[in-house]
C-alpha positions as CSV (number, residue, x, y, z in Angstrom):
1,M,-41.1,18.6,15.0
2,N,-37.8,16.6,15.9
3,T,-35.4,16.9,18.7
4,G,-33.2,19.2,16.4
5,N,-34.7,22.2,17.8
6,M,-34.4,21.1,21.1
7,T,-32.0,22.7,23.7
8,E,-29.7,19.6,25.7
9,I,-31.6,20.7,28.8
10,E,-34.5,19.9,27.3
11,I,-33.7,16.7,25.6
12,E,-31.9,15.3,29.0
13,K,-35.2,16.4,30.7
14,E,-37.5,14.7,28.2
15,N,-35.2,11.5,29.0
16,K,-35.6,11.4,32.5
17,A,-39.2,11.8,31.9
18,I,-38.9,8.6,29.6
19,A,-37.1,6.5,32.0
20,Q,-39.5,7.7,34.9
21,E,-42.2,6.6,32.7
22,Y,-40.6,3.1,32.3
23,K,-39.8,2.6,36.0
24,E,-43.6,3.4,36.5
25,L,-44.4,0.7,34.2
26,L,-42.8,-2.1,36.1
27,R,-44.5,-0.8,39.2
28,I,-47.7,-0.5,38.5
29,S,-48.1,-3.7,36.7
30,Y,-50.6,-6.1,38.8
31,Q,-48.6,-9.6,37.6
32,T,-45.5,-10.3,39.6
33,L,-43.3,-9.8,37.1
34,T,-39.7,-12.1,37.0
35,P,-36.5,-10.9,36.3
36,E,-36.9,-12.9,32.5
37,D,-40.0,-11.1,32.6
38,K,-38.5,-7.4,33.4
39,K,-35.7,-8.3,30.6
40,L,-38.5,-9.3,27.9
41,I,-39.7,-5.9,28.8
42,R,-36.6,-3.9,29.0
43,K,-35.6,-5.1,25.4
44,A,-39.1,-4.3,24.0
45,F,-39.1,-0.6,25.6
46,D,-35.6,-0.5,23.8
47,V,-36.2,-1.6,20.3
48,A,-39.2,1.0,20.5
49,V,-37.5,3.8,21.9
50,D,-35.0,3.7,19.3
51,A,-37.9,2.9,16.3
52,H,-39.6,6.1,17.2
53,K,-36.5,8.3,18.2
54,E,-37.4,10.6,15.0
55,Q,-41.5,10.7,16.0
56,R,-43.2,12.9,17.9
57,R,-47.0,13.0,18.5
58,K,-48.7,16.2,17.8
59,S,-48.8,17.9,21.1
60,G,-44.9,17.9,20.2
61,E,-43.8,14.9,22.6
62,A,-41.5,12.0,22.3
63,Y,-43.8,9.5,20.4
64,I,-42.4,7.2,22.7
65,F,-44.9,8.3,25.8
66,H,-47.4,6.8,23.9
67,P,-46.3,3.4,23.6
68,I,-45.1,3.3,27.3
69,G,-49.1,4.9,28.2
70,V,-50.5,1.8,26.0
71,A,-48.6,-0.5,28.3
72,K,-49.1,1.3,31.6
73,I,-53.1,0.9,30.9
74,V,-52.5,-3.0,29.3
75,A,-50.3,-3.7,32.8
76,S,-52.4,-1.9,35.2
77,E,-55.9,-2.0,34.1
78,I,-56.5,-5.4,32.1
79,G,-53.5,-6.9,33.7
80,L,-51.6,-8.6,31.1
81,G,-48.6,-10.2,31.7
82,A,-44.7,-9.6,30.3
83,T,-45.8,-10.5,26.4
84,G,-48.6,-8.2,26.4
85,I,-46.8,-5.1,28.1
86,A,-44.0,-6.1,25.3
87,A,-46.5,-6.3,22.4
88,A,-48.1,-2.7,23.9
89,L,-44.6,-1.4,23.6
90,L,-44.3,-2.3,20.1
91,H,-47.5,-2.0,19.1
92,D,-46.9,0.8,16.4
93,V,-43.2,0.1,15.7
94,V,-44.4,-2.5,12.5
95,E,-46.9,0.5,10.9
96,D,-44.4,3.8,12.1
97,T,-41.1,2.6,11.4
98,P,-38.9,0.2,9.3
99,I,-38.6,-3.0,11.8
100,S,-41.0,-5.3,9.9
101,V,-43.3,-8.5,11.8
102,E,-40.2,-10.6,11.1
103,D,-37.7,-8.6,12.8
104,I,-39.7,-8.8,16.1
105,E,-40.1,-12.5,15.5
106,R,-36.4,-12.6,15.4
107,L,-36.2,-10.3,18.4
108,F,-38.7,-11.8,20.6
109,N,-40.7,-14.5,19.7
110,P,-43.5,-16.0,17.5
111,K,-46.2,-14.7,20.0
112,I,-45.1,-11.2,20.2
113,A,-44.8,-10.9,16.3
114,Q,-48.4,-12.0,16.4
115,L,-50.3,-9.7,18.5
116,V,-47.8,-7.0,17.1
117,A,-48.7,-8.5,14.0
118,G,-52.8,-8.7,14.6
119,L,-52.5,-5.0,16.0
120,T,-51.0,-3.5,12.9
121,K,-53.7,-5.2,10.9
122,I,-56.5,-3.2,12.9
123,S,-54.7,0.0,12.2
124,Q,-54.6,-0.9,8.4
125,V,-58.4,-2.3,8.4
126,K,-59.9,1.2,9.6
127,K,-58.0,3.7,7.5
128,D,-60.6,3.9,4.5
129,M,-64.1,2.5,6.5
130,N,-66.6,4.3,7.8
131,I,-68.0,3.9,11.3
132,S,-70.3,1.0,10.8
133,M,-67.9,-0.8,8.0
134,Q,-65.0,-1.0,11.1
135,A,-67.7,-1.7,13.5
136,E,-68.7,-5.1,11.4
137,N,-65.5,-6.0,10.8
138,F,-64.4,-5.4,14.5
139,R,-67.3,-7.9,15.3
140,K,-66.0,-10.4,12.3
141,M,-62.5,-10.4,14.8
142,L,-63.8,-10.8,17.8
143,L,-65.5,-13.9,16.4
144,T,-62.5,-15.6,14.9
145,L,-60.5,-14.5,17.5
146,N,-57.9,-17.2,16.4
147,D,-56.2,-14.2,16.8
148,D,-55.1,-13.9,20.6
149,V,-58.2,-11.5,22.4
150,R,-54.6,-9.9,23.3
151,V,-54.7,-8.1,20.3
152,I,-58.3,-6.6,20.7
153,L,-57.5,-5.7,24.7
154,I,-54.2,-3.7,23.6
155,K,-56.2,-2.0,21.2
156,I,-58.4,-0.9,23.2
157,A,-55.6,0.5,25.5
158,D,-54.7,2.3,22.5
159,R,-57.6,3.8,22.1
160,L,-58.0,4.5,25.6
161,H,-54.8,6.5,25.4
162,N,-55.6,8.1,22.6
163,M,-58.6,9.6,24.1
164,Q,-56.9,10.8,26.5
165,T,-54.0,12.6,25.1
166,M,-56.4,14.2,22.2
167,D,-56.0,18.1,23.3
168,S,-53.5,18.7,20.5
169,M,-56.1,17.4,17.4
170,P,-58.5,19.2,15.1
171,Q,-61.6,19.2,15.8
172,Y,-63.0,17.4,12.9
173,K,-60.5,14.8,14.4
174,Q,-61.5,14.8,18.0
175,E,-65.3,14.1,16.6
176,K,-64.8,11.8,14.8
177,I,-62.5,9.6,17.0
178,A,-64.6,10.3,19.7
179,S,-68.0,8.5,18.2
180,E,-65.7,6.0,16.5
181,T,-64.9,5.2,20.2
182,L,-68.8,5.5,21.5
183,Y,-70.0,3.4,19.0
184,I,-67.1,0.4,18.7
185,Y,-64.8,0.4,21.5
186,A,-67.0,1.2,24.5
187,P,-69.0,-1.4,23.9
188,L,-66.4,-3.6,23.1
189,A,-65.0,-2.9,26.8
190,H,-68.4,-3.9,27.8
191,R,-68.6,-6.8,26.3
192,L,-64.9,-8.1,27.2
193,G,-65.6,-6.9,31.0
194,L,-63.5,-3.9,31.2
195,Y,-66.0,-1.8,33.0
196,N,-64.0,0.5,34.7
197,I,-62.2,1.6,30.9
198,K,-65.7,1.4,29.2
199,T,-66.6,3.9,31.3
200,H,-63.8,5.9,30.8
201,L,-64.1,5.6,27.4
202,E,-67.8,6.9,27.5
203,D,-66.8,10.1,29.6
204,L,-63.8,10.9,26.8
205,G,-66.5,10.2,23.9
206,L,-69.2,12.5,25.7
207,K,-66.4,15.5,26.3
208,Y,-65.8,15.6,22.5
209,T,-69.2,14.7,20.8
210,E,-71.2,16.6,23.5
211,P,-68.9,19.2,25.6
212,A,-71.6,21.3,26.6
213,I,-73.6,18.2,28.5
214,Y,-70.0,16.9,29.4
215,S,-68.8,20.0,31.5
216,D,-72.4,20.5,32.9
217,I,-71.9,16.6,34.6
218,V,-68.2,17.9,35.5
219,S,-69.4,20.6,37.3
220,K,-72.6,19.1,39.1
221,I,-70.3,16.2,40.0
222,K,-67.7,18.9,41.7
223,E,-70.8,20.9,43.4
224,T,-71.8,17.4,45.0
225,K,-68.6,17.1,46.0
226,E,-68.0,20.2,47.6
227,E,-71.2,19.7,49.2
228,Q,-70.0,16.2,50.6
229,D,-66.9,17.7,51.9
230,A,-68.8,20.3,53.8
């Protein structure tokens, strides 16, 4: 889907929403961002917006909402600074658009280029592997971590955002992604001390692999809350 069949008003509304998300990203970072940091994040945002401008997600919304969503998780729940936030904004450009790792190094710096290269490598690893091989690969990557640990942290944020926005996907895909999440990403988040994210991932994993159990738990929690409120 492209913007061709959107009205001027819809496009304007979407652009406003994107700008809003960007403001929110700066606001929720729990690192103090210097003017230099903000400049770096702004540049990463501009490059990502431009690179993804033709892309839409399955839900029909502009693709850029995904990198911003990942950057928000990285900023507010994981607490990475400007470099990590910039890399999160750019995490899909090498895989999905004509921009290369060299371009990113030229536009930004070797560190951001290295993070994006690491994220691109992980994406390519998993396409043709079953879950246990993926898990093995992740373990190897974790053990070597000559790559920056931030690569793994951003990857976990990427997975969390994908899990939060899976509703438009076909069911078989939801189940595959959810079981991979329970098997690989939740334990990984746990080992890295991201307990909040681990819980989110497990809840969302359950929602798609065991929908009946999940809705049962949700309604029980709701009942308890209503009783407490009463």
